[in-house]
N, C-alpha and C positions, 0 to 999 in steps of 0.2 A: 492397185492400191497406190495412191500418191502420197509418199511420205517426204517430210522435209525436216531439216535440222533446226536447231535452236536459232541460229543466225538468220535463217530465212523466215522463221516465225516472227522474230523481232522486226525484221525488215518489212514484212507484209502486214502484220497485225499489231505491231507495237505492244507485244506482251513480253514482260521480263522473264528471265530464266527462273527467278525465285517464284514468280506467280505460277509458272508451269509446274514446278516441283511441288508447290503447296497444293495445287489442284490435283496433282497425282496422289499426294498423301490423303486428300479428302475423298479420293475415289471418283473424281469427276472426269478424269482423263487417264488413259492408259497408253504410255509410250511403247513404241516398238523398239526392242533392244537389238543392236547389231552385235556381231561377234566380240568386239572389243568392249562391250558394255555401254556404249554410247546410246543416247536416246534419239529416236526419230519420232516425229509426230504425224499422224494422219491429218491431212487438210480438213477432212470432213469433221474430225473430232474437234479441231481448233475452232472451226466455224460454229459448231454446235455449242462449244464452251462460250464463245462470244455471245451467242444468242441468250444463253442462260445468264451471263453477267449483265446483259443489257435489260433483261426482263425484271430485275429486282425492283420492287416498288420502293419509292422513296418514303421514308418515315414521315408521318404527319407530326407537326409541332403544334402543341396547344399551349397557350400562354394565359394564365389567370393572374390578375393583379387586383388586390383589394386595398383601397385607400381608406383609412379611417381618419376622422377629424376630431 
């Protein structure tokens, strides 16, 4: 199991600490806790999370305008 700390996640994937914590609250990622309570993340989980974030479809925008004379 290859685990990395937040600083390495930021360096490798450019994901903020707040984003990681929010994704943890949403249940999308589960950190490994070390004895002092610090979080470590599995590389596989981070890469899976990145795939999920990239797959979100962009919303379509529809514009309707009516001009009356």
